[in-house]
ROSE-4610 file (N, C-alpha, C; in Angstrom, 1 decimal, always signed):
// ROSE-4610
residu = [M/M/M/R/R/R/K/K/K/L/L/L/L/L/L/F/F/F/S/S/S/K/K/K/G/G/G/V/V/V/I/I/I/T/T/T/L/L/L/F/F/F/L/L/L/V/V/V/V/V/V/A/A/A/L/L/L/A/A/A/A/A/A/A/A/A/L/L/L/P/P/P/A/A/A/Q/Q/Q/A/A/A/L/L/L/A/A/A/N/N/N/S/S/S/E/E/E/A/A/A/K/K/K/R/R/R/L/L/L/Q/Q/Q/V/V/V/T/T/T/G/G/G/T/T/T/A/A/A/V/V/V/V/V/V/T/T/T/A/A/A/A/A/A/P/P/P/D/D/D/I/I/I/A/A/A/Y/Y/Y/I/I/I/T/T/T/L/L/L/G/G/G/V/V/V/E/E/E/T/T/T/Q/Q/Q/D/D/D/P/P/P/S/S/S/A/A/A/D/D/D/K/K/K/A/A/A/A/A/A/Q/Q/Q/A/A/A/N/N/N/A/A/A/E/E/E/I/I/I/M/M/M/A/A/A/R/R/R/V/V/V/L/L/L/A/A/A/A/A/A/L/L/L/E/E/E/E/E/E/L/L/L/G/G/G/L/L/L/T/T/T/K/K/K/Q/Q/Q/E/E/E/V/V/V/S/S/S/T/T/T/S/S/S/G/G/G/Y/Y/Y/N/N/N/I/I/I/Y/Y/Y/G/G/G/S/S/S/T/T/T/Q/Q/Q/V/V/V/I/I/I/N/N/N/R/R/R/G/G/G/S/S/S/S/S/S/S/S/S/E/E/E/E/E/E/T/T/T/V/V/V/T/T/T/T/T/T/Y/Y/Y/W/W/W/V/V/V/Q/Q/Q/N/N/N/R/R/R/I/I/I/N/N/N/I/I/I/K/K/K/T/T/T/Q/Q/Q/D/D/D/L/L/L/D/D/D/G/G/G/I/I/I/G/G/G/E/E/E/I/I/I/I/I/I/D/D/D/R/R/R/A/A/A/V/V/V/K/K/K/A/A/A/G/G/G/A/A/A/N/N/N/Q/Q/Q/V/V/V/Q/Q/Q/G/G/G/I/I/I/R/R/R/F/F/F/D/D/D/V/V/V/Q/Q/Q/D/D/D/K/K/K/Q/Q/Q/A/A/A/L/L/L/Q/Q/Q/L/L/L/E/E/E/A/A/A/L/L/L/R/R/R/L/L/L/A/A/A/I/I/I/R/R/R/Q/Q/Q/G/G/G/R/R/R/A/A/A/K/K/K/A/A/A/E/E/E/A/A/A/M/M/M/A/A/A/E/E/E/A/A/A/A/A/A/G/G/G/V/V/V/A/A/A/L/L/L/G/G/G/D/D/D/L/L/L/L/L/L/T/T/T/M/M/M/S/S/S/E/E/E/S/S/S/Y/Y/Y/S/S/S/S/S/S/Y/Y/Y/A/A/A/P/P/P/M/M/M/V/V/V/S/S/S/A/A/A/V/V/V/A/A/A/F/F/F/R/R/R/A/A/A/D/D/D/A/A/A/A/A/A/A/A/A/G/G/G/T/T/T/S/S/S/I/I/I/N/N/N/P/P/P/G/G/G/D/D/D/V/V/V/E/E/E/V/V/V/S/S/S/A/A/A/T/T/T/V/V/V/E/E/E/M/M/M/E/E/E/Y/Y/Y/A/A/A/F/F/F]
num = [1/1/1/2/2/2/3/3/3/4/4/4/5/5/5/6/6/6/7/7/7/8/8/8/9/9/9/10/10/10/11/11/11/12/12/12/13/13/13/14/14/14/15/15/15/16/16/16/17/17/17/18/18/18/19/19/19/20/20/20/21/21/21/22/22/22/23/23/23/24/24/24/25/25/25/26/26/26/27/27/27/28/28/28/29/29/29/30/30/30/31/31/31/32/32/32/33/33/33/34/34/34/35/35/35/36/36/36/37/37/37/38/38/38/39/39/39/40/40/40/41/41/41/42/42/42/43/43/43/44/44/44/45/45/45/46/46/46/47/47/47/48/48/48/49/49/49/50/50/50/51/51/51/52/52/52/53/53/53/54/54/54/55/55/55/56/56/56/57/57/57/58/58/58/59/59/59/60/60/60/61/61/61/62/62/62/63/63/63/64/64/64/65/65/65/66/66/66/67/67/67/68/68/68/69/69/69/70/70/70/71/71/71/72/72/72/73/73/73/74/74/74/75/75/75/76/76/76/77/77/77/78/78/78/79/79/79/80/80/80/81/81/81/82/82/82/83/83/83/84/84/84/85/85/85/86/86/86/87/87/87/88/88/88/89/89/89/90/90/90/91/91/91/92/92/92/93/93/93/94/94/94/95/95/95/96/96/96/97/97/97/98/98/98/99/99/99/100/100/100/101/101/101/102/102/102/103/103/103/104/104/104/105/105/105/106/106/106/107/107/107/108/108/108/109/109/109/110/110/110/111/111/111/112/112/112/113/113/113/114/114/114/115/115/115/116/116/116/117/117/117/118/118/118/119/119/119/120/120/120/121/121/121/122/122/122/123/123/123/124/124/124/125/125/125/126/126/126/127/127/127/128/128/128/129/129/129/130/130/130/131/131/131/132/132/132/133/133/133/134/134/134/135/135/135/136/136/136/137/137/137/138/138/138/139/139/139/140/140/140/141/141/141/142/142/142/143/143/143/144/144/144/145/145/145/146/146/146/147/147/147/148/148/148/149/149/149/150/150/150/151/151/151/152/152/152/153/153/153/154/154/154/155/155/155/156/156/156/157/157/157/158/158/158/159/159/159/160/160/160/161/161/161/162/162/162/163/163/163/164/164/164/165/165/165/166/166/166/167/167/167/168/168/168/169/169/169/170/170/170/171/171/171/172/172/172/173/173/173/174/174/174/175/175/175/176/176/176/177/177/177/178/178/178/179/179/179/180/180/180/181/181/181/182/182/182/183/183/183/184/184/184/185/185/185/186/186/186/187/187/187/188/188/188/189/189/189/190/190/190/191/191/191/192/192/192/193/193/193/194/194/194/195/195/195/196/196/196/197/197/197/198/198/198/199/199/199/200/200/200/201/201/201/202/202/202/203/203/203/204/204/204/205/205/205/206/206/206/207/207/207/208/208/208/209/209/209/210/210/210/211/211/211/212/212/212/213/213/213/214/214/214/215/215/215/216/216/216/217/217/217/218/218/218/219/219/219/220/220/220/221/221/221/222/222/222/223/223/223/224/224/224/225/225/225/226/226/226/227/227/227/228/228/228/229/229/229/230/230/230/231/231/231/232/232/232/233/233/233/234/234/234/235/235/235/236/236/236/237/237/237/238/238/238/239/239/239]
x = [+93.9/+93.2/+91.7/+91.5/+90.4/+90.1/+90.4/+89.9/+89.1/+90.0/+89.0/+88.1/+88.3/+87.1/+85.4/+85.8/+84.9/+84.6/+85.4/+84.6/+84.1/+84.5/+83.3/+82.1/+82.2/+80.9/+80.0/+80.5/+79.1/+79.4/+79.7/+78.8/+78.0/+78.7/+77.3/+76.3/+76.4/+75.2/+74.1/+74.9/+74.3/+73.7/+74.0/+73.8/+72.7/+72.6/+71.5/+70.6/+70.6/+69.6/+68.8/+69.6/+68.9/+67.8/+68.5/+67.7/+66.4/+66.9/+65.3/+64.4/+65.0/+64.0/+63.6/+64.1/+63.6/+63.2/+62.8/+62.3/+60.5/+60.1/+58.5/+58.2/+58.9/+58.1/+58.6/+59.1/+59.0/+58.0/+57.9/+56.6/+55.0/+55.1/+54.0/+53.7/+54.4/+54.8/+54.2/+54.7/+54.1/+52.8/+52.4/+51.4/+50.2/+50.7/+49.9/+49.6/+50.9/+50.6/+49.8/+49.7/+49.2/+47.8/+47.2/+45.3/+44.7/+43.7/+42.9/+41.3/+40.6/+39.4/+38.5/+37.2/+36.0/+34.9/+34.1/+32.9/+31.5/+30.6/+29.8/+28.3/+27.6/+26.0/+25.1/+24.1/+23.0/+21.7/+20.6/+19.1/+18.3/+17.5/+16.4/+15.0/+14.4/+12.8/+11.7/+10.2/+9.2/+8.1/+6.7/+5.6/+5.3/+4.6/+4.0/+3.1/+2.9/+2.0/+1.2/+1.5/+1.0/+0.9/+0.0/+0.0/-0.4/+0.0/-0.1/-0.5/-2.0/-2.3/-2.8/-1.9/-2.4/-3.0/-4.2/-5.7/-5.9/-6.4/-6.9/-8.2/-8.6/-9.4/-8.8/-9.1/-8.9/-10.2/-10.3/-11.2/-10.8/-11.4/-11.2/-12.5/-12.1/-13.1/-12.9/-13.3/-12.9/-12.5/-13.3/-13.1/-12.1/-11.4/-10.4/-11.5/-12.7/-13.5/-14.6/-15.1/-15.9/-15.1/-14.1/-12.5/-12.9/-12.3/-11.9/-13.1/-14.4/-15.5/-16.1/-16.0/-16.4/-15.2/-14.2/-13.4/-13.5/-14.0/-13.7/-15.0/-16.6/-17.4/-17.3/-16.2/-16.4/-15.4/-14.4/-13.1/-13.7/-14.7/-15.7/-16.7/-16.8/-17.7/-17.1/-15.3/-14.5/-14.0/-13.8/-13.5/-14.8/-16.0/-17.0/-17.1/-17.2/-16.9/-15.9/-15.1/-13.6/-14.1/-14.7/-14.9/-16.4/-16.5/-17.4/-17.2/-16.2/-15.5/-14.3/-14.5/-13.8/-12.3/-11.9/-10.6/-10.8/-9.9/-9.8/-9.0/-9.0/-8.4/-6.8/-6.5/-5.2/-4.1/-5.3/-5.2/-5.1/-5.8/-6.3/-5.1/-4.6/-4.1/-3.9/-4.1/-4.0/-2.2/-1.9/-0.5/+0.0/-1.2/-0.9/-2.2/-1.6/-3.3/-2.5/-3.1/-2.5/-3.8/-3.5/-3.8/-3.2/-3.4/-2.7/-3.8/-3.4/-4.3/-3.3/-4.6/-3.5/-4.7/-3.6/-4.0/-4.4/-5.3/-5.2/-6.0/-5.0/-5.6/-6.7/-7.8/-9.3/-9.4/-9.4/-9.2/-7.9/-7.0/-5.7/-6.0/-5.8/-5.6/-7.2/-8.1/-9.4/-10.3/-11.1/-11.8/-12.4/-12.5/-13.3/-12.1/-11.0/-9.9/-10.6/-9.9/-10.0/-9.0/-9.0/-8.2/-8.7/-8.8/-9.2/-8.8/-8.8/-8.3/-8.9/-8.8/-8.7/-8.0/-8.6/-8.5/-8.0/-7.1/-7.5/-6.9/-7.6/-7.2/-7.1/-6.3/-5.9/-5.6/-6.4/-6.2/-5.7/-4.6/-4.7/-4.2/-4.5/-4.6/-3.7/-3.1/-2.5/-3.4/-3.5/-4.3/-3.1/-3.2/-2.7/-3.6/-3.0/-4.3/-3.4/-3.6/-3.3/-4.0/-5.4/-6.3/-6.3/-5.0/-4.3/-5.7/-6.1/-7.2/-8.5/-8.8/-9.6/-9.1/-7.8/-7.1/-8.4/-8.5/-9.4/-11.5/-11.4/-12.8/-12.4/-11.1/-10.7/-11.4/-10.4/-10.1/-11.2/-12.3/-13.6/-14.5/-14.7/-15.7/-15.1/-13.6/-13.3/-13.5/-13.0/-13.8/-14.5/-16.0/-17.5/-17.5/-17.1/-17.0/-17.1/-16.2/-15.6/-14.2/-13.5/-12.0/-11.7/-10.8/-10.2/-8.8/-8.0/-6.6/-5.9/-5.7/-4.9/-3.9/-2.9/-1.5/-0.8/-1.5/-0.6/-0.6/-0.4/-0.4/+1.0/+1.7/+3.1/+2.8/+3.5/+3.4/+4.5/+4.6/+5.8/+5.7/+6.4/+6.8/+6.8/+6.4/+5.9/+7.4/+8.0/+9.2/+10.2/+10.7/+11.5/+13.0/+13.3/+14.7/+15.1/+13.8/+13.9/+14.8/+14.1/+15.0/+16.2/+16.6/+17.8/+18.7/+18.8/+19.1/+19.5/+18.6/+19.1/+20.1/+19.5/+20.5/+21.7/+22.1/+23.5/+24.0/+23.4/+24.2/+24.5/+23.8/+23.7/+25.0/+25.3/+25.9/+27.5/+27.8/+29.1/+29.3/+28.6/+28.7/+29.5/+28.9/+29.6/+31.1/+31.1/+32.3/+33.6/+33.0/+34.4/+34.3/+34.0/+33.3/+34.5/+34.6/+35.2/+36.4/+36.6/+38.2/+38.8/+38.2/+38.6/+39.4/+38.2/+38.6/+39.7/+40.4/+41.1/+42.4/+42.3/+43.8/+44.5/+43.1/+43.5/+44.4/+43.6/+44.0/+45.2/+45.4/+47.1/+48.2/+47.5/+48.7/+49.3/+47.7/+48.3/+47.1/+47.8/+46.5/+45.8/+44.5/+43.7/+44.1/+44.2/+44.1/+42.9/+42.9/+42.4/+41.0/+39.7/+38.8/+39.3/+39.7/+40.6/+39.3/+38.6/+37.7/+36.7/+35.2/+33.9/+32.5/+32.5/+31.5/+30.0/+29.2/+27.6/+27.1/+25.7/+24.8/+23.7/+22.8/+21.4/+20.8/+20.0/+19.2/+17.4/+17.0/+15.3/+14.9/+13.8/+12.5/+11.7/+10.3/+9.2/+8.0/+7.5/+6.8/+5.9/+6.0/+4.2/+3.9/+2.2/+1.4/+0.5/-0.1/-0.6/-2.0/-2.5/-3.9/-4.8/-4.5/-5.4/-5.3/-4.1/-4.0/-4.5/-4.6/-5.0/-7.0/-7.6/-8.7/-9.0/-8.7/-8.9/-9.1/-7.7/-7.5/-8.5/-8.6/-9.9/-11.2/-11.8/-12.7/-13.1/-12.0/-11.9/-11.6/-11.7/-11.5/-10.0/-9.2/-7.7/-7.1/-6.6/-5.6/-4.5/-4.3/-3.7/-2.2/-0.5/-0.1/+1.9/+1.6/+2.6/+4.0/+4.5/+5.7/+5.8/+7.5/+7.8/+9.2/+8.8/+9.6/+10.8/+12.4/+14.1/+14.6/+15.3/+16.1/+17.5/+18.4/+19.7/+20.7/+21.7/+23.1/+24.4/+24.8/+26.4/+27.7/+28.7/+29.2/+30.8/+31.5/+33.1/+33.6/+34.2/+35.2/+36.8/+37.4/+39.2/+39.8/+40.7/+41.3/+43.0/+43.5/+44.8/+45.2/+46.5/+46.7/+48.4]
y = [-17.7/-17.3/-17.9/-19.6/-19.7/-19.5/-19.4/-18.9/-17.5/-16.6/-15.7/-15.0/-15.7/-16.5/-17.1/-18.2/-18.6/-17.4/-16.5/-15.7/-14.3/-13.8/-13.5/-13.9/-15.0/-15.9/-15.7/-16.3/-15.9/-14.5/-13.8/-12.2/-11.9/-12.2/-11.9/-12.5/-13.6/-14.8/-14.4/-13.7/-13.5/-12.2/-10.9/-10.0/-10.3/-10.9/-11.4/-11.8/-13.0/-13.2/-12.6/-11.3/-10.3/-9.1/-9.3/-7.6/-8.9/-10.4/-11.0/-11.3/-10.8/-11.3/-9.8/-8.6/-7.1/-7.1/-7.1/-6.5/-7.3/-8.0/-8.0/-7.7/-7.0/-6.5/-5.1/-4.7/-3.1/-3.0/-4.4/-4.3/-3.9/-4.7/-5.1/-4.0/-3.0/-1.6/-0.6/-0.7/+0.0/+0.0/-1.8/-1.5/-1.2/-1.6/-1.1/+0.3/+1.0/+2.3/+3.5/+2.5/+3.2/+2.8/+2.7/+2.4/+3.0/+3.9/+4.6/+4.4/+4.3/+3.5/+4.2/+4.5/+5.1/+4.3/+5.3/+4.8/+5.6/+5.2/+6.6/+6.2/+6.9/+6.3/+7.5/+6.6/+8.2/+6.7/+7.7/+7.6/+8.2/+7.6/+7.4/+7.7/+8.3/+8.4/+8.0/+7.1/+7.6/+7.0/+7.6/+7.7/+6.0/+5.8/+4.0/+4.4/+3.0/+2.6/+1.6/+0.8/+0.1/-0.5/-1.4/-1.6/-3.2/-3.4/-4.7/-4.9/-5.9/-5.7/-7.2/-7.0/-8.5/-8.8/-9.4/-9.5/-11.1/-11.4/-12.8/-12.3/-14.2/-14.1/-15.7/-15.4/-16.1/-16.2/-17.8/-18.5/-19.7/-19.8/-20.6/-21.0/-22.7/-23.3/-24.3/-25.0/-26.7/-27.3/-27.4/-28.1/-28.0/-28.8/-27.8/-28.2/-29.2/-29.1/-27.6/-27.4/-26.4/-25.1/-24.9/-23.8/-23.6/-24.8/-24.8/-24.4/-25.0/-24.9/-23.4/-22.7/-21.1/-20.3/-20.8/-19.8/-20.0/-21.2/-21.2/-20.5/-20.3/-19.6/-18.1/-18.2/-16.3/-15.8/-16.7/-16.2/-16.1/-17.0/-16.9/-15.6/-15.2/-13.8/-12.8/-13.0/-11.7/-11.9/-13.0/-13.5/-12.6/-13.2/-12.3/-10.9/-10.2/-8.6/-8.3/-8.8/-8.1/-8.7/-9.4/-9.6/-8.7/-8.3/-7.4/-6.2/-6.0/-4.8/-4.9/-5.6/-6.0/-6.4/-6.8/-7.5/-9.2/-9.4/-11.1/-11.4/-13.2/-13.7/-13.9/-12.9/-12.7/-11.4/-11.2/-9.7/-10.2/-11.2/-11.9/-13.1/-13.8/-14.9/-15.5/-16.7/-17.1/-16.9/-16.4/-16.7/-17.4/-17.6/-18.8/-19.3/-20.6/-21.4/-22.1/-21.8/-22.5/-22.8/-24.2/-24.6/-25.2/-24.8/-25.3/-25.1/-25.9/-25.8/-24.8/-24.4/-24.6/-25.0/-25.6/-26.3/-25.9/-25.3/-24.9/-25.5/-25.5/-26.6/-25.4/-25.4/-25.2/-25.4/-24.9/-25.0/-25.9/-25.8/-26.9/-27.3/-28.5/-28.8/-29.1/-28.5/-29.2/-30.2/-30.8/-32.0/-31.9/-30.1/-29.6/-29.6/-30.1/-29.5/-30.3/-29.4/-30.1/-29.2/-30.1/-30.1/-29.5/-28.5/-27.6/-27.7/-28.0/-27.3/-26.7/-25.5/-24.9/-24.9/-25.1/-25.1/-23.7/-23.1/-21.8/-21.9/-21.7/-21.4/-20.4/-19.7/-19.0/-19.0/-17.7/-17.8/-16.5/-16.4/-14.9/-15.0/-13.8/-13.8/-12.1/-12.3/-11.0/-10.2/-8.9/-7.9/-7.4/-7.5/-6.7/-5.5/-4.0/-3.1/-2.0/-1.6/-0.6/+0.6/+0.6/+1.3/+2.0/+2.8/+3.5/+4.1/+4.9/+5.2/+4.8/+3.0/+2.4/+1.4/+1.8/+0.6/+0.8/+2.0/+2.0/+1.3/+1.5/+0.8/-0.8/-1.0/-2.8/-3.1/-2.3/-3.0/-3.1/-1.8/-1.5/-3.0/-3.3/-3.7/-5.7/-5.9/-6.8/-7.0/-6.5/-6.1/-6.5/-5.7/-6.1/-7.3/-7.9/-9.3/-10.6/-10.0/-11.1/-10.9/-10.3/-10.0/-9.5/-10.2/-9.8/-9.3/-9.9/-9.9/-8.7/-7.7/-6.6/-6.5/-7.0/-7.0/-5.3/-4.9/-3.6/-4.0/-2.5/-2.1/-1.5/-2.4/-1.9/-1.4/-0.3/+0.9/+0.0/+0.1/+0.0/+0.4/+0.3/+0.5/-0.5/-0.9/-1.8/-2.2/-1.2/-1.3/-0.8/-1.0/-1.0/-1.2/-2.0/-2.1/-0.7/-0.3/+1.3/+2.3/+2.3/+2.9/+2.5/+1.0/+0.6/+1.2/+1.2/+1.2/+2.8/+3.8/+4.9/+5.6/+4.9/+4.9/+4.4/+3.3/+2.9/+3.8/+5.0/+5.6/+7.0/+7.4/+8.4/+8.1/+6.9/+6.9/+6.4/+6.0/+5.7/+7.0/+8.2/+9.2/+10.1/+10.2/+10.1/+10.0/+7.9/+8.4/+8.6/+8.2/+9.1/+10.1/+11.4/+12.7/+12.6/+11.7/+12.0/+11.4/+10.4/+9.9/+11.4/+11.5/+13.4/+14.2/+14.2/+15.3/+15.3/+13.4/+13.2/+13.2/+12.9/+12.5/+14.1/+15.0/+16.4/+17.4/+17.0/+17.3/+16.9/+15.4/+14.8/+14.9/+15.9/+16.5/+14.8/+14.0/+12.7/+12.9/+11.7/+11.8/+10.4/+10.4/+9.3/+8.4/+7.3/+6.0/+5.7/+4.5/+3.7/+3.1/+2.5/+2.3/+0.6/-0.1/-1.5/-2.2/-2.0/-3.1/-2.0/-3.1/-2.0/-3.0/-2.9/-3.6/-3.1/-3.6/-2.9/-3.4/-2.8/-3.0/-2.2/-2.8/-2.5/-2.2/-1.4/-1.5/-0.9/-1.0/-0.2/+0.4/+1.2/+1.3/+0.9/+0.8/+0.7/+1.1/+2.2/+2.9/+1.9/+1.2/+0.7/+1.8/+1.6/+1.9/+1.2/+1.9/+0.4/+0.4/-0.6/-0.5/-0.1/+0.0/+0.3/+2.2/+2.6/+4.5/+4.7/+3.2/+3.9/+4.3/+3.1/+2.9/+4.3/+5.1/+6.3/+7.5/+7.1/+8.5/+8.4/+7.7/+7.5/+7.6/+7.7/+7.6/+8.6/+9.0/+11.2/+11.9/+10.9/+12.3/+12.7/+12.6/+12.5/+11.7/+12.7/+12.7/+11.8/+10.2/+9.5/+9.4/+9.8/+10.4/+9.1/+7.6/+7.1/+7.4/+8.0/+8.5/+8.0/+8.1/+7.5/+6.3/+5.8/+4.3/+4.9/+3.8/+4.7/+3.8/+3.8/+2.6/+3.4/+2.8/+3.4/+2.2/+2.8/+2.1/+2.5/+1.1/+1.7/+1.4/+1.5/+1.6/+1.5/+0.5/+0.5/+0.5/+2.0/+1.6/+1.7/+1.0/+1.1/+1.6/+2.8/+3.3/+3.2/+3.2/+3.1/+4.8/+5.0/+6.9/+6.5]
z = [+2.6/+1.9/+1.8/+1.7/+2.1/+3.1/+4.0/+5.0/+5.3/+4.5/+4.3/+3.4/+2.2/+1.1/+1.9/+2.7/+3.2/+4.3/+4.9/+6.1/+5.2/+4.2/+3.3/+2.7/+2.6/+2.0/+2.9/+4.2/+5.5/+6.0/+5.6/+6.0/+4.2/+3.8/+2.6/+2.8/+2.8/+3.3/+4.0/+5.2/+6.4/+5.9/+5.4/+5.0/+3.9/+2.9/+2.2/+2.8/+4.3/+4.6/+5.7/+6.4/+7.0/+5.8/+5.5/+4.1/+3.6/+3.5/+3.0/+4.4/+5.4/+6.6/+6.7/+6.9/+7.1/+6.0/+4.7/+3.6/+3.8/+4.0/+4.5/+5.4/+6.7/+7.7/+7.9/+6.5/+6.1/+5.0/+4.1/+3.1/+3.9/+5.1/+6.1/+6.5/+6.8/+7.9/+6.8/+5.6/+4.7/+3.8/+4.6/+4.1/+4.5/+6.7/+7.5/+7.3/+6.9/+7.9/+6.6/+5.1/+4.1/+4.0/+5.2/+5.0/+5.7/+5.5/+5.7/+6.3/+7.4/+7.7/+7.9/+7.5/+7.9/+7.8/+8.7/+9.0/+8.6/+7.5/+6.9/+7.7/+8.0/+8.3/+7.6/+7.4/+7.5/+7.6/+7.7/+8.3/+7.0/+6.9/+6.1/+6.7/+6.8/+7.4/+6.4/+6.8/+5.6/+6.1/+6.0/+6.4/+6.4/+7.7/+7.2/+6.5/+5.8/+4.7/+5.1/+5.9/+6.3/+8.2/+8.7/+9.8/+10.2/+11.3/+11.6/+13.3/+13.1/+14.5/+14.4/+16.4/+17.0/+18.5/+18.1/+19.0/+18.8/+19.9/+20.3/+20.9/+21.0/+22.4/+23.1/+24.6/+26.1/+26.3/+26.4/+27.5/+29.0/+29.2/+30.5/+30.9/+31.4/+31.7/+32.4/+33.5/+34.3/+33.3/+32.1/+30.8/+29.8/+29.1/+28.0/+26.4/+26.6/+25.7/+25.2/+26.7/+26.9/+26.4/+27.1/+26.3/+25.1/+24.3/+23.2/+22.3/+22.8/+21.9/+22.0/+23.0/+23.4/+23.0/+22.8/+22.0/+20.6/+20.0/+18.9/+18.2/+18.8/+19.4/+18.8/+19.5/+19.9/+18.7/+18.4/+17.3/+16.1/+15.7/+14.6/+14.6/+15.6/+15.1/+15.1/+15.4/+15.1/+14.3/+13.5/+12.1/+10.9/+11.4/+10.9/+10.5/+12.0/+12.2/+11.1/+11.3/+10.0/+8.6/+8.2/+7.0/+6.4/+7.6/+7.4/+6.8/+7.9/+7.0/+6.1/+5.3/+3.7/+3.6/+5.1/+5.3/+4.7/+4.0/+3.4/+3.8/+3.8/+4.4/+4.1/+2.9/+2.9/+3.6/+4.5/+5.5/+6.5/+7.4/+8.3/+8.5/+9.6/+9.3/+11.4/+11.3/+12.9/+12.9/+14.1/+15.0/+15.7/+16.4/+17.8/+18.7/+18.7/+19.6/+20.1/+21.8/+23.1/+23.8/+24.5/+25.8/+26.8/+27.8/+29.3/+30.3/+31.2/+32.8/+33.4/+34.4/+35.9/+36.8/+37.9/+38.9/+40.4/+41.2/+42.2/+43.4/+44.5/+45.5/+46.3/+46.5/+47.6/+48.8/+49.9/+51.1/+51.8/+51.6/+51.6/+53.3/+53.7/+54.9/+55.5/+55.0/+56.0/+55.3/+55.8/+55.2/+53.9/+53.7/+52.1/+51.1/+51.2/+50.3/+48.8/+47.9/+46.5/+45.7/+45.0/+43.7/+42.4/+42.0/+40.9/+39.8/+39.0/+37.1/+36.4/+36.1/+34.8/+34.0/+32.7/+31.1/+30.9/+29.8/+29.5/+27.8/+26.9/+25.4/+25.0/+24.4/+23.7/+21.9/+21.4/+19.9/+19.7/+18.7/+18.5/+16.9/+16.3/+15.0/+14.8/+13.3/+13.0/+12.2/+12.1/+10.5/+10.2/+8.9/+8.2/+7.6/+6.9/+6.4/+6.0/+4.9/+4.6/+5.0/+5.5/+5.7/+7.2/+7.2/+8.7/+9.5/+8.9/+9.1/+10.0/+9.4/+9.7/+10.9/+11.4/+12.6/+13.9/+14.2/+15.2/+15.2/+13.7/+13.6/+13.7/+13.0/+12.8/+14.5/+15.1/+16.9/+17.2/+17.3/+18.0/+17.6/+16.5/+15.9/+16.4/+16.5/+17.2/+18.5/+19.4/+20.7/+21.2/+20.2/+20.4/+20.2/+19.3/+18.5/+19.8/+20.8/+21.6/+21.7/+21.0/+21.4/+22.6/+23.5/+24.9/+24.9/+24.0/+23.8/+22.8/+23.2/+21.9/+22.2/+22.0/+22.3/+21.5/+20.9/+19.7/+18.3/+18.2/+16.6/+16.2/+15.4/+14.5/+13.2/+13.2/+11.9/+11.0/+10.0/+9.1/+7.4/+6.8/+5.2/+4.1/+3.5/+2.3/+1.5/+1.2/+0.1/+0.9/+2.1/+2.7/+2.6/+1.1/+0.8/-0.1/-0.7/-1.4/-0.5/+1.0/+1.8/+2.2/+1.9/+2.3/+1.7/+0.0/-0.7/-0.6/-0.3/-0.2/+1.0/+1.8/+3.2/+2.9/+2.4/+1.9/+1.0/+0.1/-0.8/-0.1/+1.1/+1.5/+2.8/+2.9/+3.9/+3.2/+1.9/+1.4/+1.0/+0.5/+0.2/+1.4/+3.0/+4.1/+4.2/+3.9/+4.3/+3.0/+1.9/+1.1/+1.7/+1.6/+2.3/+3.8/+4.3/+5.5/+5.3/+4.2/+4.4/+3.0/+2.4/+1.4/+2.7/+3.6/+5.1/+6.0/+5.7/+6.7/+6.1/+4.6/+3.5/+3.7/+3.2/+2.9/+4.4/+5.1/+6.6/+6.6/+6.2/+6.7/+5.9/+4.5/+3.6/+2.8/+2.4/+1.8/+0.8/-0.3/-1.2/-1.1/-1.3/-0.9/-2.3/-2.5/-2.7/-3.0/-3.6/-4.3/-2.7/-3.0/-1.8/-2.1/-0.9/-0.6/-0.4/+0.3/+1.2/+1.7/+1.5/+2.0/+2.5/+3.5/+4.2/+4.7/+4.8/+4.5/+6.3/+7.1/+7.9/+7.9/+8.0/+8.1/+9.7/+9.8/+11.2/+11.3/+11.8/+11.3/+12.6/+12.3/+13.2/+13.1/+13.7/+13.3/+14.4/+14.2/+15.9/+16.1/+17.5/+17.8/+18.4/+18.5/+19.6/+20.3/+21.4/+22.3/+21.8/+22.0/+21.8/+22.2/+23.7/+24.3/+24.1/+24.3/+23.7/+22.4/+21.7/+20.1/+20.7/+21.1/+20.5/+21.7/+23.1/+23.5/+22.6/+21.7/+20.9/+19.7/+19.1/+18.4/+18.9/+19.7/+20.1/+20.7/+20.8/+21.8/+20.4/+19.0/+17.9/+17.8/+18.1/+18.3/+16.9/+16.5/+15.1/+15.5/+14.8/+15.4/+14.7/+15.1/+14.4/+14.7/+14.4/+14.8/+15.2/+13.7/+13.9/+12.5/+12.2/+10.5/+11.0/+9.8/+10.2/+9.6/+10.6/+10.4/+9.6/+9.1/+8.5/+8.2/+8.9/+9.0/+8.2/+7.8/+6.5/+7.5/+7.6/+8.6/+7.1/+6.6/+5.9/+6.6/+6.6/+6.7/+5.6/+5.1/+4.2/+4.7/+3.7/+3.8/+2.6/+2.6/+1.5/+1.4/+0.4/+0.0/+0.2/+0.9/+0.7/+0.9]
């Protein structure tokens, strides 16, 4: 009798343990099976309202001091020319200043072999302006004053956050619409939003300074293109 009761107790305990082990796995399976993931994306564009110009002065001389002095004199003329156009110190800032030497052996292997060192000085400035129609004149004045490095022009919008928020709203709407369409097609009811994450990217058009000057000189209308801001949302719904 005791053996029979012991056997029944063992069987009952085994069933309880088996059910307890199966329930979490079943619950997990149900949880995983009732989640719907979608991605929403949107792109918002706007005409640029500000431009950033990078230009500079490069000089060279066998003497580092002379190269630096010549560079300082030319840059002073460039800054004076920009000031005459009405650009303020807040709109013009130094972006980099470098001095480096380059050594070259002349007449190698002969009696007149000589080692010559040339020093280069580079001084670059950034200009930001909201006068997009005056960019051509800014570059021309700077070049005439002695600037010999014009690296490019980047266009952008000042209030980029407003574009990001608008793109985010549109991306969320698209994600919600996709989730509703998927749930309807699958014949299930869309549940609560469980998780959501966001990410952004942007594109700002750039124009070659050489091409810009050529178009401006020819009287061609400059159209740099729109600034683009995109938003992506990852959304997970229950159903």
